[in-house]
C-alpha positions as a Markdown table, in Angstrom:
| # | Residue | x | y | z |
|---|---|---|---|---|
| 1 | Met | -44.8 | -70.8 | -9.5 |
| 2 | Arg | -43.5 | -67.4 | -8.8 |
| 3 | Thr | -42.8 | -64.2 | -10.7 |
| 4 | Leu | -39.2 | -64.0 | -11.8 |
| 5 | His | -38.7 | -60.5 | -13.0 |
| 6 | Val | -40.4 | -57.7 | -14.9 |
| 7 | Gly | -39.0 | -56.6 | -18.3 |
| 8 | Leu | -39.1 | -52.8 | -18.9 |
| 9 | Arg | -38.4 | -51.3 | -22.3 |
| 10 | Val | -36.2 | -48.2 | -22.1 |
| 11 | Thr | -35.5 | -45.4 | -24.6 |
| 12 | Asp | -31.9 | -44.6 | -23.5 |
| 13 | Leu | -30.1 | -47.4 | -21.9 |
| 14 | Glu | -27.3 | -45.4 | -20.4 |
| 15 | Arg | -29.7 | -42.8 | -18.9 |
| 16 | Ser | -31.8 | -45.6 | -17.5 |
| 17 | Leu | -28.8 | -47.5 | -16.0 |
| 18 | Ala | -27.7 | -44.3 | -14.3 |
| 19 | Phe | -31.2 | -43.9 | -12.8 |
| 20 | Tyr | -31.7 | -47.5 | -11.7 |
| 21 | Thr | -28.2 | -47.7 | -10.1 |
| 22 | Ala | -28.9 | -44.4 | -8.3 |
| 23 | Val | -32.1 | -46.1 | -6.9 |
| 24 | Gly | -29.9 | -48.9 | -5.7 |
| 25 | Tyr | -30.1 | -51.6 | -8.3 |
| 26 | Glu | -27.0 | -53.5 | -9.3 |
| 27 | Val | -26.2 | -54.8 | -12.8 |
| 28 | Val | -26.0 | -58.6 | -12.7 |
| 29 | Gly | -25.3 | -59.1 | -16.4 |
| 30 | Ser | -26.4 | -58.3 | -19.9 |
| 31 | Val | -27.0 | -59.9 | -23.3 |
| 32 | Pro | -26.2 | -57.3 | -26.0 |
| 33 | Ala | -27.9 | -58.9 | -29.0 |
| 34 | Thr | -31.3 | -60.7 | -28.7 |
| 35 | Pro | -34.3 | -60.6 | -31.0 |
| 36 | Ile | -36.0 | -58.1 | -28.6 |
| 37 | Gly | -32.9 | -55.9 | -28.0 |
| 38 | His | -30.1 | -55.4 | -25.5 |
| 39 | Leu | -31.0 | -56.9 | -22.2 |
| 40 | Thr | -29.6 | -55.7 | -18.9 |
| 41 | Met | -30.5 | -57.7 | -15.7 |
| 42 | Leu | -30.8 | -55.8 | -12.4 |
| 43 | Lys | -31.3 | -56.7 | -8.8 |
| 44 | Leu | -31.4 | -54.9 | -5.5 |
| 45 | Pro | -28.6 | -55.6 | -2.9 |
| 46 | Asp | -30.8 | -57.7 | -0.6 |
| 47 | Asp | -32.4 | -59.7 | -3.5 |
| 48 | Gly | -30.9 | -63.1 | -4.4 |
| 49 | Phe | -32.3 | -62.9 | -7.9 |
| 50 | Val | -32.8 | -60.6 | -10.8 |
| 51 | Thr | -36.0 | -58.6 | -10.4 |
| 52 | Val | -35.8 | -56.1 | -13.3 |
| 53 | Glu | -34.7 | -56.5 | -16.9 |
| 54 | Leu | -34.1 | -53.4 | -19.0 |
| 55 | Val | -34.8 | -54.0 | -22.7 |
| 56 | His | -33.3 | -51.5 | -25.1 |
| 57 | Asp | -34.2 | -51.9 | -28.8 |
| 58 | Gly | -33.4 | -48.3 | -29.9 |
| 59 | Lys | -37.1 | -47.4 | -30.2 |
| 60 | Pro | -38.9 | -44.8 | -28.0 |
| 61 | Val | -41.0 | -46.2 | -25.2 |
| 62 | Asp | -44.8 | -45.9 | -25.7 |
| 63 | Arg | -46.1 | -45.2 | -22.2 |
| 64 | Gly | -49.6 | -46.0 | -23.3 |
| 65 | Thr | -48.7 | -49.7 | -23.6 |
| 66 | Asp | -46.4 | -50.1 | -20.6 |
| 67 | Val | -46.9 | -51.1 | -16.9 |
| 68 | Ser | -48.7 | -48.8 | -14.5 |
| 69 | His | -45.9 | -48.9 | -11.8 |
| 70 | Phe | -43.9 | -51.3 | -9.8 |
| 71 | Val | -43.0 | -51.2 | -6.1 |
| 72 | Val | -39.6 | -51.2 | -4.3 |
| 73 | Gln | -39.4 | -51.7 | -0.5 |
| 74 | Val | -37.1 | -49.3 | 1.4 |
| 75 | Glu | -35.9 | -49.6 | 4.9 |
| 76 | Ser | -36.1 | -45.8 | 5.6 |
| 77 | Met | -38.1 | -43.5 | 3.4 |
| 78 | Ala | -36.2 | -40.4 | 4.6 |
| 79 | Asp | -32.7 | -42.0 | 4.0 |
| 80 | Thr | -33.8 | -43.2 | 0.6 |
| 81 | Leu | -35.1 | -39.8 | -0.5 |
| 82 | Asp | -31.8 | -38.2 | 0.7 |
| 83 | Val | -29.8 | -40.6 | -1.4 |
| 84 | Leu | -32.0 | -40.1 | -4.4 |
| 85 | Ala | -31.9 | -36.3 | -4.0 |
| 86 | Asp | -28.1 | -36.6 | -4.2 |
| 87 | His | -28.6 | -38.1 | -7.7 |
| 88 | Gly | -31.1 | -35.4 | -8.7 |
| 89 | Ile | -34.1 | -37.7 | -8.3 |
| 90 | Glu | -37.1 | -36.2 | -6.5 |
| 91 | Pro | -40.5 | -37.7 | -5.6 |
| 92 | Val | -43.3 | -37.0 | -8.1 |
| 93 | Ala | -46.0 | -37.4 | -5.5 |
| 94 | Pro | -46.2 | -36.3 | -1.8 |
| 95 | Val | -44.9 | -38.8 | 0.8 |
| 96 | Gln | -48.0 | -40.4 | 2.4 |
| 97 | Glu | -47.8 | -41.9 | 5.9 |
| 98 | Arg | -50.6 | -43.9 | 7.4 |
| 99 | Asp | -51.3 | -44.0 | 11.1 |
| 100 | Asp | -49.9 | -47.6 | 11.2 |
| 101 | Gly | -46.5 | -46.4 | 9.9 |
| 102 | Leu | -46.9 | -47.5 | 6.2 |
| 103 | Thr | -45.1 | -44.8 | 4.2 |
| 104 | Thr | -45.2 | -44.4 | 0.4 |
| 105 | Thr | -44.3 | -42.1 | -2.4 |
| 106 | Phe | -43.5 | -42.3 | -6.1 |
| 107 | Ile | -40.5 | -41.5 | -8.2 |
| 108 | Ser | -40.4 | -41.5 | -12.0 |
| 109 | Asp | -37.7 | -43.2 | -14.2 |
| 110 | Pro | -36.3 | -41.5 | -17.4 |
| 111 | Asp | -39.1 | -42.9 | -19.5 |
| 112 | Gly | -41.8 | -41.6 | -17.1 |
| 113 | Arg | -42.5 | -45.0 | -15.5 |
| 114 | Arg | -43.7 | -44.6 | -11.9 |
| 115 | Ile | -42.0 | -46.5 | -9.2 |
| 116 | Glu | -43.7 | -46.7 | -5.8 |
| 117 | Leu | -41.4 | -46.6 | -2.8 |
| 118 | Val | -42.8 | -48.4 | 0.3 |
| 119 | Gln | -41.5 | -48.4 | 3.9 |
| 120 | Trp | -43.5 | -51.1 | 5.8 |
| 121 | Pro | -44.5 | -50.5 | 9.4 |
| 122 | Ala | -42.4 | -52.2 | 12.0 |
| 123 | Gly | -43.1 | -55.9 | 12.2 |
| 124 | His | -44.7 | -56.1 | 8.7 |
| 125 | Pro | -43.6 | -59.0 | 6.5 |
| 126 | Ala | -41.3 | -58.1 | 3.6 |
| 127 | Gly | -44.1 | -58.2 | 1.1 |
| 128 | Met | -47.9 | -58.1 | 0.7 |
| 129 | Thr | -49.9 | -61.1 | 1.9 |
| 130 | Ala | -53.6 | -62.0 | 2.3 |
| 131 | Ala | -53.3 | -60.6 | 5.8 |
| 132 | Asp | -53.1 | -57.0 | 4.3 |
| 133 | Trp | -56.7 | -57.4 | 3.2 |
| 134 | Ala | -58.1 | -59.4 | 6.2 |
| 135 | Glu | -61.1 | -57.9 | 7.9 |
| 136 | Glu | -60.6 | -57.0 | 11.5 |
| 137 | Gly | -61.9 | -59.9 | 13.6 |
| 138 | Asp | -61.2 | -62.5 | 10.9 |
């Protein structure tokens, strides 16, 4: 098994599409009329599959019942923040850099959903593994 994608309810589809495409997502396709609303499938350029589904049903998003955040890997935090700034998107938290080179910050989408940006240290796998929690000497 594996996680296919996360579905995110959005208040304003056009505003959310402008935001997510500015972040770097590409629209793969959409289904305009489903029982849960208009669905728009997104992926990042290096992903082979859809990873985010925007769900628009015309109702405002209740942030109290939504996800905490999701995470997007970036190659260069500085370059990514420059591109986002060109689209009027600024971090909502200070950039944090650990001694090992892991760099993170958060941005916020139009519905206030936090997205963590992560730049892995050189040589780190493309995602989290059990090795990220291994005790030294294990």
